[in-house]
Backbone as JSON, one array per atom type, in Angstrom:
{
  "sequence": "MTDRADRVHYRIRYPRRARPILVTEGAVATVIDCSEFGLSYEAPVGAPVTVPGDPFHGVIRFLDGDEARVEGEVLRVIGRRRVIHLVGVSIPFGIILSEQRYLKRRFAGWG",
  "N": [[4.23, -12.11, 17.72], [1.89, -11.05, 15.28], [-1.09, -12.74, 14.62], [-2.28, -14.0, 11.52], [-5.04, -13.91, 11.23], [-5.67, -11.86, 12.93], [-5.05, -9.53, 11.66], [-5.83, -6.28, 10.45], [-5.87, -5.19, 7.92], [-5.97, -6.28, 4.56], [-3.43, -8.29, 3.24], [-1.26, -8.5, 0.52], [0.51, -11.09, -0.8], [3.17, -11.58, -2.83], [3.87, -13.56, -5.75], [7.15, -14.6, -6.61], [7.94, -13.85, -9.25], [6.23, -11.79, -9.79], [6.64, -9.57, -8.31], [6.41, -6.2, -7.22], [8.43, -3.24, -7.85], [10.47, -1.41, -5.66], [11.56, 1.78, -5.14], [13.89, 3.4, -3.31], [15.77, 5.74, -1.56], [17.63, 5.94, -3.66], [18.14, 3.3, -4.26], [17.1, 0.14, -5.64], [14.64, -2.2, -4.9], [12.82, -5.28, -4.22], [9.38, -5.79, -3.63], [7.98, -7.81, -1.19], [5.56, -8.31, 0.13], [2.47, -6.48, 0.69], [0.22, -4.11, 2.19], [-2.43, -1.75, 2.82], [-1.29, -0.23, 4.88], [1.27, -1.15, 5.37], [4.35, -2.8, 4.44], [6.67, -5.22, 3.17], [10.0, -5.71, 2.12], [12.75, -6.9, 0.11], [15.87, -5.96, 0.74], [18.48, -4.72, -1.34], [21.7, -6.3, -1.85], [24.3, -4.92, 0.05], [22.88, -2.69, 0.81], [22.18, 0.3, 2.73], [22.56, 0.14, 6.31], [19.75, -0.42, 8.33], [17.61, 0.25, 11.1], [15.04, -0.65, 13.48], [12.6, 1.9, 13.77], [13.82, 3.76, 12.18], [13.28, 6.36, 9.76], [11.35, 6.04, 6.71], [10.96, 6.2, 3.2], [9.67, 6.07, -0.14], [8.98, 4.91, -3.52], [6.62, 2.78, -4.89], [6.52, 0.73, -7.68], [4.21, -0.82, -9.47], [3.48, -3.82, -11.36], [1.4, -3.5, -13.16], [1.57, -0.91, -13.91], [0.71, 1.07, -12.15], [1.67, 3.43, -9.6], [2.82, 4.15, -6.29], [3.49, 6.47, -3.83], [5.15, 6.16, -0.77], [5.44, 6.45, 2.8], [6.9, 6.0, 6.0], [7.97, 4.07, 8.8], [10.72, 1.99, 9.75], [9.9, -1.14, 10.94], [10.73, -3.77, 11.52], [13.78, -5.63, 11.04], [14.96, -8.29, 9.31], [17.4, -10.18, 8.5], [17.97, -9.55, 5.14], [15.45, -8.68, 4.74], [13.09, -6.09, 5.13], [10.67, -4.72, 7.19], [8.05, -2.53, 7.0], [6.16, -0.02, 8.54], [3.61, 1.86, 7.37], [2.98, 5.23, 7.62], [1.35, 8.33, 7.44], [1.8, 8.6, 4.46], [0.29, 6.24, 2.63], [-0.46, 3.12, 0.89], [-2.9, 3.46, -1.54], [-6.23, 2.18, -1.18], [-7.59, 1.49, -3.51], [-5.52, 0.77, -5.25], [-4.6, -1.54, -3.98], [-6.84, -3.23, -4.37], [-6.83, -3.3, -7.18], [-4.39, -4.6, -7.61], [-4.97, -7.12, -6.54], [-6.92, -8.03, -8.39], [-5.35, -8.03, -10.75], [-3.34, -9.94, -10.13], [-4.9, -12.26, -9.77], [-5.94, -12.58, -12.33], [-3.62, -12.89, -13.87], [-2.03, -14.91, -12.69], [-2.75, -18.03, -12.36], [-4.42, -19.73, -9.78], [-3.44, -18.1, -7.81], [-3.78, -16.62, -4.58]],
  "CA": [[3.91, -11.86, 16.32], [0.46, -10.96, 15.04], [-1.72, -13.81, 13.85], [-2.83, -13.53, 10.25], [-6.46, -13.63, 11.44], [-5.79, -10.62, 13.7], [-4.71, -8.37, 10.84], [-6.94, -5.42, 10.11], [-5.79, -4.88, 6.51], [-5.62, -7.39, 3.68], [-2.03, -8.27, 2.8], [-0.99, -9.2, -0.73], [1.81, -11.77, -0.85], [3.46, -11.68, -4.26], [4.75, -14.59, -6.31], [8.47, -14.0, -6.88], [8.04, -13.24, -10.59], [5.25, -10.7, -9.93], [6.89, -8.57, -7.26], [6.62, -4.8, -7.62], [9.74, -2.64, -7.59], [10.47, -0.31, -4.7], [12.71, 2.68, -5.29], [14.06, 4.12, -2.07], [17.12, 6.25, -1.31], [18.49, 5.66, -4.81], [18.29, 1.87, -4.45], [15.94, -0.57, -6.16], [14.4, -3.43, -4.17], [11.58, -5.94, -4.61], [8.36, -5.87, -2.59], [7.57, -9.19, -0.89], [4.12, -8.23, 0.38], [2.05, -5.14, 1.07], [-1.17, -3.8, 2.52], [-2.58, -0.3, 2.81], [-0.48, 0.44, 5.89], [2.53, -1.83, 5.64], [4.96, -3.56, 3.35], [8.0, -5.75, 3.43], [10.77, -5.79, 0.89], [14.08, -7.48, 0.2], [16.86, -4.93, 0.46], [19.57, -5.21, -2.18], [22.99, -6.53, -1.19], [25.05, -3.68, 0.23], [22.0, -1.57, 1.17], [22.54, 0.9, 4.03], [22.03, -0.49, 7.52], [18.57, 0.22, 8.9], [17.19, -0.32, 12.38], [13.66, -0.27, 13.81], [12.42, 3.3, 14.11], [14.35, 4.63, 11.11], [12.27, 6.83, 8.79], [11.35, 5.35, 5.43], [10.15, 6.77, 2.12], [9.99, 5.49, -1.43], [7.91, 4.8, -4.51], [6.4, 1.41, -5.37], [6.1, 0.63, -9.09], [3.52, -2.08, -9.66], [3.63, -4.37, -12.71], [0.34, -3.03, -14.07], [1.83, 0.48, -14.25], [0.4, 1.98, -11.04], [2.75, 3.81, -8.68], [2.37, 4.69, -5.02], [4.51, 7.04, -2.95], [4.91, 5.67, 0.58], [6.29, 6.94, 3.88], [6.64, 5.34, 7.27], [9.17, 3.8, 9.57], [11.15, 0.59, 9.8], [9.34, -1.84, 12.08], [11.62, -4.9, 11.8], [14.82, -6.0, 10.08], [15.21, -9.72, 9.43], [18.34, -10.4, 7.4], [17.79, -8.49, 4.13], [14.03, -8.29, 4.71], [12.72, -4.92, 5.91], [9.23, -4.6, 7.4], [7.79, -1.11, 7.12], [4.82, 0.44, 8.92], [3.36, 3.08, 6.61], [2.24, 6.29, 8.31], [1.4, 9.56, 6.64], [1.5, 8.31, 3.05], [0.14, 4.79, 2.52], [-0.87, 2.61, -0.42], [-4.35, 3.62, -1.69], [-7.01, 0.95, -1.21], [-7.89, 1.17, -4.92], [-4.37, 0.05, -5.81], [-4.62, -2.89, -3.4], [-7.87, -3.98, -5.1], [-6.34, -3.49, -8.55], [-3.34, -5.63, -7.55], [-5.65, -8.41, -6.36], [-7.5, -8.42, -9.68], [-4.25, -8.29, -11.67], [-2.7, -11.21, -9.78], [-5.84, -13.36, -10.03], [-6.01, -12.76, -13.8], [-2.31, -13.22, -14.45], [-1.4, -16.07, -12.06], [-3.77, -19.02, -11.99], [-4.2, -20.33, -8.48], [-2.97, -17.13, -6.81], [-4.76, -16.19, -3.59]],
  "C": [[2.4, -11.9, 16.13], [-0.01, -12.13, 14.2], [-2.3, -13.24, 12.58], [-4.3, -13.16, 10.41], [-6.68, -12.33, 12.19], [-5.53, -9.38, 12.87], [-5.96, -7.6, 10.46], [-7.0, -5.18, 8.6], [-5.35, -6.1, 5.71], [-4.2, -7.24, 3.15], [-1.89, -9.09, 1.53], [0.42, -9.79, -0.65], [2.08, -12.1, -2.33], [4.24, -12.93, -4.62], [6.06, -13.91, -6.7], [8.51, -13.27, -8.22], [7.07, -12.07, -10.8], [5.49, -9.57, -8.94], [7.09, -7.17, -7.83], [8.03, -4.35, -7.26], [9.55, -1.5, -6.6], [11.74, 0.5, -4.92], [12.77, 3.52, -4.02], [15.53, 4.5, -1.89], [18.09, 5.86, -2.43], [18.71, 4.19, -5.09], [16.99, 1.28, -4.99], [15.84, -1.9, -5.42], [13.12, -4.07, -4.68], [10.66, -6.06, -3.4], [7.95, -7.33, -2.42], [6.07, -9.26, -0.66], [3.77, -6.8, 0.77], [0.58, -5.13, 1.44], [-1.28, -2.28, 2.48], [-1.58, 0.39, 3.74], [0.81, -0.27, 6.25], [3.06, -2.52, 4.41], [6.24, -4.2, 3.87], [8.69, -5.89, 2.08], [12.12, -6.42, 1.17], [15.08, -6.42, -0.23], [17.96, -5.52, -0.42], [20.84, -5.43, -1.36], [23.73, -5.2, -1.11], [24.2, -2.47, 0.58], [22.44, -0.99, 2.52], [21.89, 0.16, 5.19], [20.82, 0.3, 8.0], [18.22, -0.49, 10.2], [15.75, 0.11, 12.63], [13.61, 1.19, 14.29], [12.97, 4.26, 13.08], [13.22, 5.11, 10.22], [12.44, 6.12, 7.46], [10.51, 6.13, 4.44], [10.6, 6.15, 0.8], [8.79, 5.53, -2.36], [7.84, 3.33, -4.93], [5.9, 1.49, -6.8], [5.53, -0.76, -9.3], [3.61, -2.52, -11.11], [2.57, -3.88, -13.68], [0.49, -1.55, -14.41], [1.5, 1.48, -13.16], [1.66, 2.27, -10.23], [2.13, 4.35, -7.41], [3.57, 5.21, -4.24], [4.16, 6.61, -1.54], [5.9, 6.29, 1.57], [5.92, 6.21, 5.16], [7.91, 5.19, 8.06], [9.46, 2.31, 9.57], [10.6, -0.02, 11.08], [10.26, -2.98, 12.51], [12.64, -5.06, 10.68], [15.15, -7.46, 10.34], [16.11, -10.11, 8.26], [18.24, -9.24, 6.42], [16.34, -8.01, 4.04], [13.8, -7.1, 5.64], [11.2, -4.87, 5.99], [8.96, -3.15, 7.75], [6.34, -0.88, 7.54], [4.62, 1.78, 8.22], [2.5, 4.02, 7.43], [2.37, 7.55, 7.48], [0.99, 9.3, 5.21], [1.49, 6.79, 2.88], [-0.28, 4.4, 1.1], [-2.39, 2.75, -0.53], [-5.07, 2.27, -1.81], [-7.34, 0.53, -2.63], [-6.75, 0.43, -5.59], [-4.31, -1.36, -5.26], [-5.65, -3.76, -4.13], [-7.43, -4.29, -6.53], [-5.27, -4.58, -8.6], [-3.95, -7.01, -7.38], [-6.2, -8.91, -7.69], [-6.41, -8.81, -10.68], [-3.63, -9.66, -11.39], [-3.61, -12.4, -10.04], [-5.96, -13.65, -11.51], [-4.72, -13.37, -14.34], [-1.72, -14.53, -13.94], [-2.46, -17.02, -11.55], [-3.43, -19.63, -10.63], [-3.69, -19.37, -7.42], [-4.11, -16.8, -5.86], [-5.51, -17.34, -3.06]]
}
């Protein structure tokens, strides 16, 4: 597993009540964390089975109103948690910065 210090991109870990919504394949899930080139989410109960290497696409709806279309592939499946490597269409860096500012303003002690 990659050490947090080894990561190239800043990862936002969301408080449970501030998690963005992910719409993918007609299902709605919650984003646990994200960076420009990756995300993890909690798949809803009964979601289709996914395995590493499966293609992935969806739209993330952030609480401040921003949206980002994303595409990539499933990297890991851990219970209901899905870890996605974004390739092709990733989360714009401006949205990552906006999310940081939003969370710092809205949730005292975040970060």
